[in-house]
C-alpha positions in Angstrom: 7.0 -53.7 0.3 10.0 -51.2 0.6 11.0 -52.9 3.9 11.5 -56.1 1.9 13.1 -54.1 -1.2 16.2 -53.1 1.2 16.7 -56.0 2.8 17.2 -57.8 -0.4 19.1 -54.8 -1.1 21.6 -55.5 1.6 21.5 -59.3 1.3 22.7 -58.7 -2.4 25.5 -56.3 -1.4 26.5 -58.7 1.0 26.6 -61.4 -1.7 28.2 -59.1 -3.5 31.1 -58.9 -1.5 31.6 -62.3 -0.3 31.7 -63.5 -4.3 32.7 -61.0 -6.4 35.5 -58.9 -4.3 38.5 -61.1 -3.4 40.3 -60.6 -0.3 43.1 -58.2 -0.5 44.9 -56.0 2.2 45.4 -52.2 1.4 48.0 -51.7 -1.0 49.6 -48.4 0.1 52.5 -48.3 -2.6 50.6 -49.0 -5.7 50.8 -45.7 -7.2 51.1 -41.9 -5.0 47.5 -40.9 -6.0 45.2 -44.1 -5.8 41.7 -43.9 -5.5 38.7 -46.5 -5.8 38.2 -44.0 -9.0 41.6 -44.7 -10.4 43.3 -41.2 -10.0 46.0 -41.6 -12.7 50.0 -41.2 -11.6 51.0 -37.8 -11.1 52.9 -37.4 -14.4 50.3 -39.0 -16.5 49.3 -36.9 -19.0 45.6 -36.8 -20.7 45.2 -40.1 -21.4 43.2 -39.5 -24.5 44.7 -36.8 -26.0 48.4 -36.1 -26.1 51.6 -38.5 -25.4 52.1 -39.7 -22.0 55.7 -38.9 -20.6 57.6 -40.1 -17.6 55.1 -42.5 -16.3 55.3 -46.1 -15.5 52.5 -47.0 -14.3 50.9 -48.7 -17.6 49.0 -45.9 -19.2 52.2 -45.3 -20.8 55.4 -47.2 -20.6 55.9 -50.5 -19.5 56.7 -51.0 -16.3 60.3 -52.1 -14.9 60.6 -55.3 -12.2 61.4 -52.4 -9.4 57.2 -50.5 -10.1 55.8 -51.3 -7.0 52.0 -51.6 -8.7 53.3 -54.2 -10.8 55.6 -56.3 -8.3 53.4 -59.1 -7.9 55.6 -60.7 -5.3 55.2 -57.6 -2.7 51.4 -57.5 -3.2 49.8 -59.7 -0.5 46.7 -61.5 -1.5 44.3 -63.9 -0.8 43.0 -66.9 -2.7 40.2 -65.5 -4.3 42.6 -62.5 -5.6 44.8 -65.1 -7.4 42.6 -67.2 -8.9 40.5 -64.2 -10.4 42.9 -61.6 -11.1 41.2 -58.6 -9.6 44.9 -57.3 -8.3 43.7 -53.7 -9.0 46.7 -53.5 -10.9 48.1 -54.2 -14.8 50.8 -56.5 -15.4 52.5 -55.6 -18.8 54.5 -59.1 -19.3 51.0 -60.4 -20.1 49.4 -60.1 -23.7 46.0 -59.5 -22.2 45.8 -58.7 -18.2 42.4 -60.4 -17.5 40.3 -60.6 -14.3 37.3 -62.3 -13.9 34.8 -62.0 -11.4 31.6 -62.6 -10.6 27.9 -61.7 -8.0 24.2 -61.9 -7.7 22.6 -59.3 -10.1 19.3 -57.5 -9.5 17.3 -54.9 -12.1 13.8 -54.3 -12.2 13.9 -55.9 -15.8 15.5 -59.2 -15.2 14.6 -59.9 -11.6 17.3 -62.2 -9.5 20.6 -63.7 -11.3 23.7 -64.3 -11.7 26.3 -62.0 -13.1 29.9 -62.0 -14.5 32.6 -59.7 -15.7 35.9 -60.4 -17.5 37.9 -57.5 -17.7 40.8 -57.3 -19.9 43.6 -55.0 -20.1 46.2 -54.8 -22.3 48.5 -52.2 -24.5 49.6 -52.4 -28.2 51.3 -48.8 -28.0 52.8 -48.0 -24.7 52.8 -43.9 -25.6 48.8 -44.6 -25.1 46.4 -45.6 -22.2 45.6 -48.7 -21.8 43.2 -50.6 -23.9 40.6 -52.5 -22.5 38.5 -55.4 -23.7 35.5 -56.0 -21.5 32.5 -58.9 -21.1 30.0 -59.2 -19.2 27.0 -61.6 -18.9 24.1 -61.9 -16.6 21.4 -65.0 -16.4 18.3 -64.7 -14.3 16.0 -67.1 -12.6 13.3 -65.7 -15.1 15.4 -67.1 -18.0 16.8 -63.8 -19.2 20.2 -63.6 -20.4 22.9 -61.1 -21.9 26.1 -60.7 -23.2 27.9 -57.7 -23.6 31.0 -57.4 -24.9 33.0 -53.5 -25.4 36.4 -53.2 -26.5 38.8 -50.1 -26.7 41.6 -50.1 -28.7 44.1 -46.7 -28.2 46.9 -46.7 -30.5 49.4 -43.4 -32.0 50.0 -41.6 -28.1 45.8 -42.1 -28.3 45.7 -40.0 -31.5 43.9 -43.2 -32.9 40.8 -44.7 -31.2 39.1 -47.5 -32.3 35.9 -48.6 -30.2 33.8 -52.1 -30.9 30.7 -52.7 -28.8 28.2 -56.2 -29.5 25.3 -57.1 -27.3 23.0 -60.0 -27.9 20.6 -60.8 -25.3 17.1 -63.1 -24.8 15.3 -61.2 -21.8 11.4 -60.3 -20.8 11.1 -56.8 -20.5 8.7 -54.2 -20.1 6.4 -52.0 -22.2 4.6 -48.6 -21.4 3.7 -47.5 -24.4 5.0 -43.7 -25.7 5.5 -40.3 -23.9 5.0 -39.2 -20.5 1.3 -39.4 -19.9 1.5 -43.0 -21.0 4.5 -44.3 -19.5 3.6 -42.8 -16.0 0.2 -44.8 -15.3 1.2 -48.2 -13.7 -2.0 -50.0 -15.4 0.0 -49.8 -19.2 2.0 -52.4 -17.9 2.7 -54.6 -21.2 5.3 -57.7 -20.4 7.0 -59.2 -23.7 9.9 -61.2 -24.5 12.7 -59.5 -26.5 16.0 -60.8 -28.3 18.4 -58.1 -29.8 21.8 -58.4 -31.4 23.5 -55.2 -31.5 26.8 -53.8 -33.5 28.1 -50.8 -33.3 32.0 -49.9 -34.5 33.3 -46.4 -34.0 36.7 -45.1 -35.3 38.3 -41.7 -34.0 41.5 -39.5 -35.0 42.7 -36.7 -33.5 41.9 -33.7 -36.0 43.8 -31.3 -33.6 44.6 -30.7 -29.8 42.0 -32.6 -27.8 39.4 -32.6 -30.9 38.6 -35.5 -32.7 36.6 -36.8 -35.2 35.1 -40.1 -36.5 33.1 -42.2 -38.5 30.9 -45.6 -37.1 27.9 -47.9 -38.2 25.1 -49.1 -36.3 23.2 -52.4 -36.6 20.7 -53.9 -34.9 18.1 -56.5 -34.8 15.0 -57.0 -32.3 12.4 -59.3 -31.8 9.6 -59.3 -29.7 7.3 -62.2 -28.6 5.0 -63.5 -25.9 3.1 -60.7 -25.1 1.2 -60.2 -21.5 -1.2 -56.9 -22.1 -3.2 -56.4 -18.4 -7.4 -55.5 -18.9 -6.1 -51.4 -18.1 -3.7 -51.1 -19.7 -4.4 -49.1 -23.2 -1.0 -48.9 -24.8 -1.1 -49.6 -28.8 1.3 -52.5 -29.2 1.4 -53.4 -32.8 4.8 -51.4 -33.2 5.9 -54.1 -31.5 4.7 -56.8 -33.0 7.2 -56.7 -36.1 10.5 -57.4 -35.7 12.9 -54.6 -36.2 15.8 -54.1 -38.3 17.8 -50.9 -37.8 21.2 -50.0 -40.4 22.4 -47.0 -40.6 26.2 -44.8 -40.9 27.3 -42.1 -38.2 29.7 -39.7 -37.9 31.0 -37.4 -34.8 33.2 -35.1 -34.2 34.3 -34.4 -30.3 36.4 -32.6 -27.5 38.0 -34.8 -24.9 40.1 -33.8 -22.5 39.5 -36.5 -20.0 42.8 -37.8 -18.1 41.3 -41.8 -18.7 38.2 -42.6 -20.8 37.3 -46.0 -18.3 37.5 -44.1 -15.2 38.3 -40.0 -15.8 39.1 -38.0 -12.6 39.4 -34.6 -14.3 38.6 -32.9 -17.9 35.7 -32.5 -20.0 34.4 -34.1 -22.8 32.0 -32.9 -25.4 31.0 -35.2 -28.5 28.0 -34.9 -31.1 26.8 -38.2 -32.8 24.3 -37.8 -36.0 23.6 -41.3 -37.3 20.9 -42.2 -40.2 18.7 -44.7 -41.3 17.8 -45.6 -44.9 15.7 -48.2 -46.4 18.6 -47.6 -49.2 21.0 -49.8 -47.2 18.8 -52.2 -45.7 17.2 -50.7 -43.0 13.3 -51.1 -42.4 12.7 -48.1 -41.7 14.2 -44.0 -42.6 14.8 -41.6 -39.3 18.2 -40.0 -38.0 19.1 -39.7 -34.2 21.3 -37.3 -32.6 23.5 -37.6 -29.6 24.9 -34.3 -27.5 27.0 -35.8 -24.5 28.5 -33.3 -22.0 30.8 -35.3 -19.4 33.2 -32.9 -17.3 34.5 -34.5 -13.9 37.1 -32.7 -11.7 39.5 -34.0 -8.3 39.0 -33.2 -4.8 40.6 -33.8 -1.9 43.3 -35.9 -4.1 41.0 -38.7 -3.6 37.2 -38.6 -4.7 35.7 -37.2 -7.9 32.9 -34.7 -8.7 31.0 -35.8 -12.2 28.6 -34.3 -13.8 26.6 -35.4 -17.2 24.2 -33.8 -19.7 22.9 -36.2 -22.6 20.1 -35.3 -25.9 18.8 -37.7 -27.8 16.5 -36.2 -30.8 15.2 -37.8 -33.2 13.2 -37.3 -37.4 11.4 -39.2 -39.1 9.8 -43.1 -38.5 11.7 -44.0 -35.8 11.2 -48.1 -34.7 10.3 -49.3 -30.7 13.3 -50.3 -30.4 15.1 -47.2 -31.5 13.4 -45.0 -29.4 15.3 -42.6 -26.8 14.9 -44.0 -23.2 15.6 -43.4 -19.9 17.1 -46.0 -17.6 19.4 -48.7 -17.3 22.8 -49.1 -15.9 23.7 -45.8 -16.7 21.2 -43.5 -17.8 19.2 -42.4 -14.4 19.5 -46.2 -12.8 16.5 -47.1 -10.7 14.1 -47.1 -13.5 13.1 -49.6 -15.8 14.8 -49.6 -19.2 12.2 -48.7 -21.7 9.5 -47.7 -19.4 10.0 -44.1 -19.8 10.4 -43.9 -24.2 9.8 -41.3 -26.1 11.3 -39.1 -29.6 13.8 -36.6 -27.5 14.9 -37.5 -24.7 17.5 -35.1 -22.3 18.6 -36.4 -19.4 21.5 -34.7 -16.6 23.1 -35.8 -13.4 25.8 -35.4 -10.9 28.1 -38.1 -9.2 30.2 -38.0 -6.2 32.5 -40.7 -5.7 34.1 -41.0 -2.4 37.3 -42.9 -1.6 36.9 -44.8 1.6 40.4 -47.2 1.7 42.2 -49.1 -0.4 40.2 -50.5 -3.0 37.4 -49.5 -1.8 35.1 -46.6 -2.1 31.5 -45.6 -2.7 29.0 -43.3 -5.1 26.1 -41.0 -4.4 24.2 -39.0 -7.4 21.0 -37.1 -7.8 19.3 -36.7 -11.5 16.5 -35.5 -13.8 15.6 -36.3 -16.9 12.5 -35.8 -19.1 11.6 -36.7 -22.9 8.4 -35.4 -25.0 7.5 -36.0 -28.7 8.5 -32.3 -29.7 11.7 -30.8 -28.4 9.1 -27.7 -28.1 6.9 -30.1 -25.7 9.0 -30.8 -22.9 7.2 -29.8 -19.8 8.8 -29.6 -15.8 5.7 -30.4 -14.5 6.7 -34.2 -16.4 10.2 -34.4 -15.0 11.9 -37.8 -14.1 13.8 -37.5 -10.4 16.4 -39.9 -9.9 18.8 -40.7 -7.4 20.9 -43.4 -5.5 23.6 -44.5 -4.0 26.8 -47.5 -5.2 30.2 -49.0 -3.5 32.9 -49.4 -5.4 36.1 -51.8 -5.9 38.5 -51.5 -7.5 39.5 -54.8 -10.2 42.2 -54.1 -12.7 43.8 -50.4 -13.4 41.1 -47.8 -14.1 38.7 -50.8 -14.1 35.3 -50.7 -11.2 33.0 -52.9 -10.5 30.2 -51.6 -8.8 27.0 -52.1 -7.2 24.4 -49.5 -7.6 20.8 -49.0 -6.0 19.2 -45.9 -7.9 15.6 -45.1 -6.7 13.2 -43.4 -9.4 9.6 -42.2 -9.9 8.0 -45.3 -9.5 10.4 -47.5 -7.5 13.9 -48.9 -7.2 16.5 -50.9 -9.1 19.5 -52.5 -8.1 22.4 -53.1 -10.9 25.8 -54.7 -10.8 28.4 -53.7 -13.8 31.5 -52.5 -14.5 33.2 -49.2 -15.0 31.6 -46.1 -13.9 28.1 -44.8 -15.5 29.4 -42.0 -17.1 
């Protein structure tokens, strides 16, 4: 079984390189601190916080015709690079500089499929870092599909930030009950089909220095159908048999000194976010969700990056089945089926080394661990969920990587194709 999986993994990696990596020779002159992890030009200030000065590489001022990174005529490139726009840079003369890539996709949730990504960079404020519009989609051989839209807008020298996240999906997923003792047993597998729509806008304003405060909202609708529960499964699926609608406001405060939101190479990100869901404003259930984020980044040898992260999600109240904190997916302990390990409280941590190989190519290696529990006081070191993996990186636009990750968890591997770093 393992031999079959790794053969599939290398086959997918080969197809990914062939179909979704346009040929392009190395651009040594693109920027003096170029790496696959998108280290910005040396005089670029912290892109989230301070006004940029003197940088002409699209994070701050429009590039002139003599800037190497925007001088299209000086960029040798292949046919696929030209038609896809995946040139590794940014053209400030375009309203939105788009790249489109596609390739094979595999994850434990949706099996084998085809994924695409359209990445657009634009700069409504020349004193701010690049804004981004990312459209991702996947369709699989089992009939699952998903469309995800992420828009990040930076204004007023990065002092004003507006994020909009949209997700719509119809896919086969798994359920192993609630809590580690149920989740860890393979016999508790329940398969079902879910349709979900999520809309999450967030507005942030600089308060002082690198400190931001913000308001947002979350609207999520989920409906589960087509259940398959096997004879040995003892989990209760009644909570899943009712559609779930959650709506609520959120408030946050953070400290953000990252040099770039899309692909940080240095800096610190700390955030506390609380969301309230109440039936008085239309939510089916009354509950709260508190989320803590701690991300830190450090440059190594001028080209590589080491990054580490801690996430805590803590809920109170009557949490619906689709809003339960869950381990797994494309960013949180890659390798675990999203939704397999879930409970009212969650903590995860991971460390990742991002290695620049050459030109626009790189790799990443990570390991991490997570835990779930019904109450904070019941976290147990005997119920830890270890995780590790490696991935390939290819720079498709300035500060935007396409990534191919292979993660391994307690119950097996997972393969992921996505845009931007996991954190």
